[in-house]
C-alpha positions in Angstrom: -11.2 -28.8 -76.4 -9.2 -27.0 -73.7 -11.5 -24.7 -72.8 -14.5 -27.5 -72.8 -12.2 -29.3 -70.2 -11.8 -26.8 -67.9 -15.9 -25.7 -67.9 -16.2 -29.6 -66.8 -13.6 -29.6 -64.7 -15.1 -26.1 -62.7 -18.7 -27.9 -62.9 -17.0 -31.1 -60.8 -15.6 -28.7 -57.9 -18.4 -26.8 -58.1 -20.5 -30.4 -57.6 -18.1 -31.3 -54.6 -18.3 -28.4 -52.4 -21.8 -27.5 -53.0 -22.2 -31.4 -51.7 -19.7 -31.3 -49.1 -21.4 -28.0 -47.9 -25.1 -29.9 -47.7 -23.2 -33.3 -45.4 -21.3 -30.6 -43.1 -24.7 -28.8 -42.5 -26.5 -31.9 -42.1 -23.7 -33.3 -39.6 -24.1 -29.6 -37.4 -28.4 -30.1 -37.5 -27.4 -33.5 -35.3 -24.9 -32.4 -32.9 -26.4 -32.3 -29.2 -25.8 -29.1 -27.3 -23.6 -29.5 -24.4 -25.4 -28.1 -21.3 -23.5 -26.3 -18.2 -24.0 -29.3 -16.0 -22.0 -31.6 -18.9 -19.8 -28.9 -19.3 -18.4 -28.9 -15.9 -18.5 -32.4 -15.3 -16.1 -32.7 -18.5 -13.6 -31.2 -16.7 -12.3 -34.0 -14.2 -11.5 -33.7 -11.1 -9.9 -30.4 -10.8 -13.5 -29.0 -10.8 -14.4 -30.4 -7.3 -11.9 -27.4 -5.3 -12.7 -25.5 -8.0 -16.4 -25.3 -7.2 -15.0 -25.2 -3.3 -13.4 -22.1 -4.1 -15.9 -20.2 -6.1 -18.4 -20.6 -3.1 -15.2 -19.6 -0.4 -14.8 -17.0 -2.6 -18.8 -15.6 -2.9 -18.7 -16.0 1.4 -15.6 -14.2 1.5 -16.7 -11.1 -0.8 -20.5 -11.2 1.3 -18.2 -11.4 4.5 -16.1 -8.2 3.7 -18.4 -6.4 2.2 -21.0 -5.9 5.6 -17.8 -5.4 7.9 -15.6 -3.2 6.2 -18.1 -0.8 6.1 -16.3 2.8 7.1 -19.4 3.6 9.6 -19.2 0.4 11.0 -15.5 0.4 11.8 -15.0 3.9 12.9 -18.3 4.5 14.5 -18.1 8.3 13.6 -21.7 9.3 15.6 -19.5 8.4 18.8 -16.9 10.8 18.4 -18.6 14.3 19.7 -19.5 12.2 22.9 -15.7 11.1 23.0 -14.3 14.4 22.5 -16.1 15.7 25.6 -15.2 13.2 27.6 -11.5 13.3 26.5 -12.1 17.3 26.9 -13.4 16.3 30.1 -10.4 13.7 31.4 -13.2 11.2 31.6 -11.0 8.1 31.4 -13.6 5.8 32.9 -16.8 6.8 31.1 -14.6 6.7 27.5 -13.7 3.8 28.6 -17.0 2.0 29.5 -18.2 3.8 26.2 -15.7 2.0 24.3 -16.9 -1.2 25.5 -20.2 -0.9 24.9 -19.7 -0.1 21.3 -17.2 -2.7 20.4 -15.5 -2.1 16.6 -12.3 -1.4 15.2 -12.1 2.4 16.5 -13.0 2.0 19.8 -11.2 -1.2 20.5 -8.1 0.2 19.4 -9.0 3.6 21.6 -9.8 1.6 24.7 -6.3 -0.5 24.5 -4.9 2.8 24.8 -7.4 4.2 27.3 -6.2 1.2 30.0 -2.1 2.4 29.8 -3.4 5.9 31.4 -2.7 6.2 35.1 -5.0 5.9 38.2 -4.5 9.5 39.5 -6.5 12.1 37.8 -4.4 14.2 35.3 -1.4 12.3 35.1 -1.1 10.7 31.7 1.9 8.7 29.9 1.1 9.3 26.4 4.1 7.8 25.3 2.8 4.1 27.0 -0.3 5.5 25.4 0.5 5.6 22.1 2.5 2.4 21.9 -0.7 0.4 23.3 -2.5 1.9 20.7 0.4 0.9 18.1 -0.3 -2.4 19.3 -3.7 -2.8 19.4 -4.4 -1.3 15.9 -1.6 -3.9 14.6 -3.6 -6.6 16.3 -7.1 -5.4 15.0 -5.6 -4.6 11.6 -4.5 -8.1 10.8 -7.5 -10.0 12.3 -9.3 -8.0 9.4 -7.1 -8.1 6.6 -7.3 -11.6 6.8 -10.6 -12.1 5.0 -8.8 -9.9 2.4 -5.7 -11.9 2.5 -7.8 -15.2 1.6 -9.3 -13.5 -2.0 -5.8 -12.8 -2.7 -4.8 -16.3 -1.9 -7.6 -17.6 -4.0 -6.7 -15.7 -7.0 -2.9 -16.9 -6.9 -4.3 -20.4 -6.7 -7.4 -20.9 -8.7 -5.3 -20.9 -11.6 -2.5 -23.1 -10.8 -5.7 -26.0 -10.1 -6.7 -25.2 -13.5 -3.7 -25.6 -15.2 -2.9 -28.3 -13.0 -6.5 -29.9 -14.8 -5.1 -29.0 -18.3 -1.8 -30.3 -18.0 -3.9 -33.6 -16.5 -6.3 -33.6 -19.3 -3.6 -33.7 -22.4 -1.4 -36.3 -20.4 -4.9 -38.4 -20.8 -5.4 -37.0 -24.1 -1.6 -38.3 -25.2 -2.7 -41.9 -23.5 -5.4 -42.0 -25.6 -3.6 -41.4 -28.8 -0.7 -43.8 -27.5 -3.3 -46.4 -26.9 -6.1 -46.2 -29.6 -4.9 -44.1 -32.0 -6.6 -41.4 -33.7 -9.8 -43.6 -34.5 -11.9 -42.2 -31.7 -11.9 -38.9 -31.8 -14.6 -38.4 -29.8 -12.6 -39.8 -26.8 -9.3 -37.6 -27.5 -11.9 -34.2 -27.8 -13.1 -35.4 -24.1 -9.7 -35.1 -22.7 -9.1 -31.7 -24.5 -12.2 -30.3 -23.6 -11.1 -31.3 -19.8 -7.7 -29.6 -20.3 -10.3 -26.2 -21.6 -12.3 -26.4 -19.0 -10.8 -26.1 -16.0 -8.3 -23.5 -17.4 -11.7 -21.7 -18.2 -13.1 -22.3 -14.7 -10.0 -21.0 -12.5 -9.9 -17.8 -14.4 -13.2 -16.9 -14.1 -12.9 -17.6 -10.7 -9.5 -15.9 -9.7 -10.3 -12.7 -12.2 -13.3 -11.6 -9.5 -11.4 -13.0 -6.9 -8.5 -10.0 -6.9 -10.7 -7.3 -8.5 -12.8 -7.5 -5.3 -9.4 -8.2 -3.0 -7.7 -4.7 -4.7 -10.7 -2.7 -3.6 -11.5 -4.0 -0.2 -7.6 -3.8 0.8 -7.8 -0.2 -0.7 -10.8 0.9 1.4 -9.4 -1.0 4.6 -6.1 1.3 4.2 -8.3 4.3 4.0 -10.6 3.2 7.3 -7.6 2.3 9.3 -5.7 6.0 8.3 -8.7 7.6 9.1 -8.9 5.3 12.4 -5.5 6.7 13.0 -6.3 10.8 12.4 -9.6 10.3 15.3 -7.7 8.7 17.6 -4.7 11.2 17.3 -7.2 14.3 17.7 -8.7 13.0 20.6 -5.0 12.3 22.6 -4.7 16.3 21.5 -7.5 17.1 23.0 -6.9 15.2 26.5 -3.3 16.7 26.7 -4.4 20.4 25.9 -7.7 20.1 27.3 -9.5 21.9 24.3 -11.3 21.4 21.5 -10.2 20.2 17.9 -11.2 23.3 15.6 -13.3 21.1 13.6 -15.3 20.0 16.7 -18.2 22.9 15.5 -18.6 21.2 12.3 -18.7 18.2 13.7 -21.3 19.6 16.4 -23.3 21.2 13.2 -23.8 18.1 11.6 -24.9 15.7 14.5 -27.7 18.6 15.3 -28.7 19.0 11.6 -29.4 15.0 11.6 -31.1 15.0 14.9 -33.3 17.3 14.2 -34.2 15.5 10.2 -34.9 12.4 12.6 -36.8 14.3 14.9 -39.4 16.1 11.9 -39.2 12.8 10.1 -41.1 11.4 13.6 -43.5 13.1 13.6 -42.5 15.2 17.3 -41.6 18.6 17.4 -38.2 20.2 18.3 -36.6 21.8 21.0 -35.9 24.8 18.7 -39.8 24.8 17.7 -41.2 24.7 21.3 -39.2 27.5 22.3 -40.3 29.7 19.6 -43.6 29.1 20.2 -42.8 29.5 24.2 -41.6 33.0 23.2 -44.3 33.7 20.8 -47.0 33.0 23.4 -45.3 35.1 26.0 -44.9 38.0 23.9 -49.1 37.5 23.1 
């Protein structure tokens, strides 16, 4: 008898479980899928400043990616010409070249050239170095501003998201206080606002901080290269001797120019000279 009662009880429990499962699946089938736009609207007022920050972040990333290229900032193709001008102590020509090609490197170097004496062969290198240091500080500050703005976005976006979370939780408790637990869909909307704003703030902050450290480290490396180039030019101006690596620079420049000449279809000067020598021998 006891065994029969146990079997009947198990059958009833199994039947209730199957019924509950079928009913739950029927309800899931009737739930409407939430679109991305509806999810963003659910975030409430906090989504407005977060959307503005996301647009600003994309603009800063694109702007920094274009502006902070090392070749764009240092103009390495001008370095051999500057070395020759410093060896010949042609300050005015070098200053004119800087003004014709304004960039990070030329702006800093031209500030030092402006402190050179008008008398030929007289240079106060202490004043020149001070001017270069002042100009480099000014230029670095101006280039670091767009990079630092990414850090501001990365620190502020989660705080705005957290503020939206607090706002959503306050609304949820107000709903419980006024309407009780009878309308869970209203309560779910307030909790959804709290969760969406937090997630959005983190989605904006994470790439902002990643790009901030990437751009900052790249610019620090470029600034170090700038100091090395300017130091080498000042040594050439002081001693009148070409730096040890000048031969390598000239060799690389000649190779690049010859490749460009070949790609353009024009005969190089070496080939012309070689052809002329062959004609003379014949």
